[in-house]
Each structure stands twice: as structure tokens, then as C-alpha cells.
N, C-alpha and C positions, 0 to 999 in steps of 0.2 A: 738291211740286217739279214743275216743268214737264217735259213729255216732251222729252228731248234731241233727238229727231227733229224736233220742231216748230221748234226753233231752227235746226237744220241746213237744213231744207227750206223754211221760211217765216219767215226772220228779220225781214223788213220788217213783216209783219203783227204779230209778237210785239212789236216795238218800238212800233208804233202803238197797240196795245192797252195796253201798259204805260204809255204816255204818258197814257192816260185815267185811270190810277190815280195820276198825278203822279210817275211813276218814269222817270228818264232812264237808259236802259240803256247800259252802256259797250260799244258795238258794237266799237270798235277793239280793246280788250282781249280780248273774246270771239273775234274773228276771228283775232287773232294766235295765241291758244291753240289754237283749232280747227284752223288750218292746220298748226301744229306737230304736233298730235295725229295728223292725217291723214298727214303726211309720215313720222313715226316708225312709224306702223302699216304704211304701204306699204314702208318700208325693212325692217321686221321680216319682213314676208311674203316679200320678195325674198330676204333673207338666209337665211330658213328653207328656202326652195326650193333655194338654192345648197347649203346644208349637206346637205339630203336627197339632192340629185343627187350631191354630192361623196362622200357615204358609199357610195352605190351604186358609184361609179367606183372607189373604193379597193378594193372587193372584186373588181372585174373586173381591175384592174391586178395585184393579187396573184395572181389565177388565171392571168394571162398571164405571170407571172414578172417583172413590172416593179416590183420592190420599191422601188427608189429613187424612182420616180415616185409610188408609193403613199405613201411616207413624207413626201414633199414635200406631197402633197395633204392628208395628215393634219394637217400644220402649218397649212396654209391653212384647214382646217376648224376647227381650234382657235382661230385668229384670228377666224373668223366667230363662234364661240361667245363669245369675249371681247367682240366688238362687240355681239352680241345682249344680253349682260348689261348693257353700258353703255346701250344703247337702252332696255332694260326699266326701268332706274333713272330715266332721263329721262322716259320715257313715264308712269311712275307719278306723277312730280312734276307733269307737265302735266295729267294726268287729275285729280289731287287739286285743282289750281287750278281746273279746270273744274267739278269737283264742288262746291267751295266757292262759286264764282260762281253755280251753279245753286241751291244751297241758300239763297242770299240774294235770289233773284228771287221776287217775290210772285206769287200766282195772277193769271190774267188775268180782267178783268171780263167778265161776260156781256153780250151785246148789249142786254138789257133793263135794264141799269144806266144811269141817267141820267148825262150829263156834268156835271162840276162839280169844284171844288177842295176844298170843306170842307162842314161840316154845314149851312151856309146854303143850299147848293145841293141838299139832299135834297128829294125829292118826296113830298108827302103822298098816301097811298093811300086812307085812310079815317079818319073821325072817329067814335069810339064813345062813347055816353053823353052826359050833360049836365054842363056846368060847374056846380059847386055855387055857390049864392049864400049869403051870410052877412049877417046884420043887425047884425054887430058887427065890431070890428077883429080880423082873423084873426092868429093867432100862428103862427110857424114851429115846426118840430119841436124846435129848441133851447130856445125859450121854454116850450113845453109840457113838454119833458123836465125843465126846471128846476122847474116846478110839481109834477111827480110825483116828483122826485128819481130819475128813471128813466134818465137819460143822464149819465154822469160822465166828462167828457173830461179834467179835471184829474188825477183819480186814475189814469186810464189812462196819461196822459203821464208821471206819476211812475214807473210801472212799465215803460213801453215806448217813450216818446217821443211825438212828434206823430202824428196820423192813426190813433189807436186810441181805443176807447170802452169803458167799462164799462156794461153794461145791467142794471138792477135792477128788482126787484119786478114791478109790473103790466106794465112794458115787456118784461121778460124773458118773462113769460107770453105776451104778444102775439107776441113773436118766435118762441117755440116753437110757438104755435098756427098761425102762418103756415107754418112748415115742415111741420107735420103735414097741414094742409089741402092744400098743394100736392102732397105725396107721395101722399096718398089720391086726389086728383083724377087725377093722372097714371097711377097704377097701376090704379085701379078703373074709370076712365072712358076713358082714352086708350090703355091697353094696354102701358104701359112696364114693364120688369122693374127693380125696385128693386135697387140695387147699392151695396155699401159698398166704398170704394176707399182705397188708401194715400194719405197726404198728402205723402209724400216719394217722389220718383221720380229715376231716373238721367237723365243728360244725353241719351242717345239717344232716350229716350221723348219729351222735349220737342222734339228734332229732328224726330220723326215728325209732330207736330202743328203745327210751324212756329214755336215760340217761340225756339228756338235754330237757328242761332247768332246771328241778327240782333238779338234782343231780350234778350240776357243781362242788361243793366243794369236791366231791369224785373222781374227775378226775385230771390228770396231764395235764396242758395246756402249749403249746408252744406259747409264745406271738408273735404277728406279727413281731416285730423287730428281733426276733430270728428265725423265720420260713419262711424267704423269702417273707415277706410282707403279709402273711396270717396266721390267727389263726388256729392252729391244736391241736389235743389232742392225747395222747397216749391211745391206746385201752384198755379198762378194761377187754375185753374178745373178742375172735375171732367171737363171735356172731354178733358183730357190723358190720364188713366188710362183713361177709358171708351173713347175712340177707339182706344187702343192695345191693347184687349182682343183685337183681330183682327190684331195685329201679327205679321208673319212666319208667316202661316197662310193656309190655303185654306178658306174658309167654305162649308159645304154650301149649295148654291143654293136648296134647298127651305126653308131657315131664314131667308132674307132676306124682309123687312127685319128687322134686329135693332134693338130700341128699348130704350135704357137710361135710367134716371133715378137720380140720386144727389144727396143733400144733403151738402155739405161746407163747411168753412171754405175760403176762398180767400185767397191771399197775393200781393200785388203791390207791388213797390217803386215803380213808376210814376215812374221817374226824370225823365220829361219833363213831369210834371203839376204841378210846384211852382208855387204861385201860383193854382191853380184850386181852387175849392171848399175853401178852407182852414178855413171854419167848418162845424161840424156833422159829421154822419156820412155825407154823401153820397159822399165819396171817401176811402176808408180803406185802410190797408195790409193789414188783416185784415177780411174780411167773409164772410157766408154766402150761399150760392146753392143753388138747386135747378136742376140742369143736366139737359138733355135731349140725347141723342145718338142719331142714326140711322146704321145701316150698310145701304146699299141696293144693289140692282141699278142699273147706270148708266141704264137706261131709265126708272127710277122716281124719280130723285132730285128732279126739279122738282116733281112732285106731292107728294113727301115734304116739300119746303120749305113748301108751302102748308099741309099738315097740321100741321107743326111750329109754324108761326106761329099757327094757330087754337088749338092747345093752350096756347100762351103767352097768347093773348088770353083764353082761357077763365078763367084765373086772375084776371085783372083784371076781367072782366065779372062773375064770381061775387062779387067783392068790391064791385061797384057803383061802380067807379072810372071816371072820365072819362079817356080816352086816345086817342092817335092812332097810326096805323101809317105809317111813312115808308120809302120805297125809297132806300137810301143811294146817293149819287152816287159816281162812280169814285174821287174824291180822298178820300172818307171811309171807303172799304172797308178792312176789316182785311187783314192779310197773306195769310192762307190762303183768304179768301172770294172766290168768283166772283160772289155776289150776297147781299145782306143786307137783311132787314127789321128796322128798329128799332121797338120799342114804346116810346112816350114817354107817361108818365103825368102828369096835371095835378097840380101842387103849388101849392095856394093860398098857402103861406108864401113861395114864390118868384115867384108869379104867372106861371108859365111851365110848359111841358111839359119833362120831363126823361127821359132814356133809362133804362129799367128792364129791357129785354130786347133782345138781338140774336139773330136767327135766320138762320143762314147755310148756304148750300150750298157746300161746298168741292170738289165734283166728285171727280176722282181725284188732286187735289193732295196731300192728306195720305196717301192710301193708297199712292201711289208711294213716298213717303218711308218709309212703314211696311212696304211690301211686303205689303199686305193684299189678298187676292184671293179669287175664287170661280171655280168651273168653270162655263163657259158651256154652252149647249145642245150644243156640239160637243165638250165635254170638255176644252177648253183653258182654262188659267188666265187670268183677266181681272181687272183692278183693280176693286174695289168703289168706291162713292161714299160720302163721309162728310158728315154734317150735324150741326150743333150749335146749341143755343139755350138761353137762360136761361128757366127756367120757374117762378119768376123770381128776381131778386136780392132776398134777404130784407130786408136793411137798408133798401134803397130802397122796397120795398113797405111796410115798417113806417112809414117817413116819410110815404108817401102816405096810409095809413090814419089815422095820427095827425092829419095836417093836414086831410084831407077830412071826417073824422068828429068834429072838435072841436066843442064846445059853448061857449056864452058863459061858463058857470060853471066852465070849465076841464076838465070831464069829456070823455070820449071815448065816443061810441056805438060799440058793437061790431057790425061787419057780421054779418048773419044767419048766413052760412056759417061764421063763426068761433065762434059761441056754443056749439056742442057741445064745442069744445076748451077754451074759456075758462070756460064755465059761468057766464056773466054776460052781460047785455045792455048794460052800461055800466062803464067804468073811471073811477074817481074818484081825484083826488089825495089 
């Protein structure tokens, strides 16, 4: 959530920066609500002062024997109390409307974010590795999956509908090996604390990280009647519970930065994505990810973003995959992000780069919603900064390994870093 003071003091700048994100802010609605809030606040203060002065005068009138005047003043004070009650009710309604408006405003893009409206305007930062060459007609992951009997979309559809997959045999081993490789890499070499988190969370937890209220249709919801009397949601990413570990708390300054890693299934309805990636397992309602989350001092978050990106890069470099890093333009930034690097891996079966990790600095946008703070050098509470990134998406990484390491005979060469987990150098149909 944006700082309300920023809107009050520099609305023009906020509007201009939101426009870089493709957001047209409803200035008129905001100004009407804000003017009414201020008017009600001023009237409240004025009436409170009148009531306070009146109460003092009642005592003096009684002392002077002017009981009639005192009683009349008591009636006037009671009327002030009634008016204050009505103002309080209206003030709460206005403040609630302002709060809802604030909750639906995305984070402002950083100055280093390029201008643009969509992914076509993203700026390539670097290119890593070499594009593989093949002396045969390459297969995509769907064709390779059919050879192995490793990907069963039809059976999954019978169980759960579209955008699900059953993973069998060698492919299941590969999936598990990728998870273990990433967890070991991030905990042993990058200093993250491995964490196991709930897959169901309450609504306020998703408000904290920014999925609610604006993106409710992209979430899978467990209704109160189905969830023990309370509404819960399946997590869209482990970012949600990991970031909320510091919710409503004051973190010890000496413990910053906090670095968490978790492997979880993730669940996304993705209501706006129908028609995209309908074939294969690139865009699923259920998928696995290894997620990285940082909680940092405000002065350190930009350096942390570069470290976070390098940690995600290390996964792909270790696997010997060809990929690129792009700086997302304003129009392609996520709701909570001030700046995002995407890692896009080369997929021979699609003959293009596809996103496999997003690494974002959210500054104090999420922490303000969560009230996640630390005590600064002066002992005063201050909002932490939060960052998150995929380290990386397991299913998409498996697609990349399958397609980039395929052989003409249908077999798949196992990347060297995965051989200790799979205990083989080649997978065969």
C-alpha cells in the first residue's frame, strides 16, 4: 500500500508514476473522499473542543449557583455528543472507502524501470550461455512426454479439469531432483533458511502481499462452509506466507536481512489467461515452485534485489541452460513490485525465451499493508522492505531441461548437477 501522506502531499507525482504502470488513477473520486475526510476531522476537533470547554463551564455555573444555565448547557453538550457520534459513523465510512481505494492502487515503478506497455517493451539486461544446436528435428516437452509416458494431461483432466497434469516415472524423478537441487543450492550456498509453510491462508494474509482485494478472481477460495467456518485461500506462491512471517511485528534490527526459501505447490485460477498456453504444462492451475523471500533494511533492498537475481540465475547456470535477464517495463510490472527482473529460459520446442523466474523489490509496499517493522538506529519503528523471487519454477525448469537436453533417440541427458539426485546420466523412454 502506498503511503497516504504521499497522495496527500504529492498527488500529481503519484498520478504520473502510476501512468507509467498503465494505471489511470481516479483523482476526482480520491479528492472528493479526501476533502470530506478532512472536513469531518476538522468538525470533530471543533466539536470536541466545544464539548470540553462546555463541560468546564457547567462546573463553574453550578459553583456560581446558576443551575438553570448549567442544565441548558448540559443539553447542548449532549447534542454535541450526538453530532460527534453521527460524524464518527460517516468518518468511518469515508475512511473505509479511502482505505479500499488505497488497497487497490499498485506500487509505484522505480525510476530505473523502462517505459512501455507490455512484455514487448521489456529491456534485455544480459544474455547467458549459448543457444543449443540440434542435428535433428527437436521435439517439444509434450512430444517428449508422450515418448516417456511421463506427462498425462488427459488423466489429470478426468480428475480435475483442464490445466492440470499427472507426472509419472522418470519425469517424476526429474521433478523431484530439481526441487532438491534448488533447495540445496539456496540453503548451502546462498544462505537461505528453508521453511515449510501452510498452503491455505486467511484473506488478510493475501491482503498483506497484495493479491487481495484486487485479484480475488485469480485465487482458489475455500468457502466458509467448506473450511471449518472461515474463508481461506490456496496460496498462489510461497511468497504469501513467507513474507507474512514478519506481519504485525517489530524485527530485531540485528537479524536483518531475513532470507527464506520454501518449496510448495502453487495454485492460480488465472482468470485472465484463457487462450494462452493451452497446450502442455507451461501454464497450470497447480504447479511447484521454489520461492525466495528477503526481509531487509530499507537502505539495503536494491543491493538485495541484485543478489536475489544472481541466486535465481545460479540455478539456471548450474543446469547449463541458455537464458536472458530482462528489466520489466512499467506496463508489465506486477501489482506490488517497484522493479522486477525476469529470467527467461530458452525453450527449443517453442523456439523462444519464456519466463521462468521473476525477482522483485516491493520496497515498503507490502510491509505497510502487513505492518512489518524494525527499530531503526534511533529506536523508532520503521517499515522493512520486502523482496521475492522464484528460485525457480519447477515445472517450467523441467520443460527447459527436457527440451534442451533431448537426444535424437528420444533419451534425455541428465545435467551434471542433477546426477547425484537422479543417480543416472541419461533418462530413456
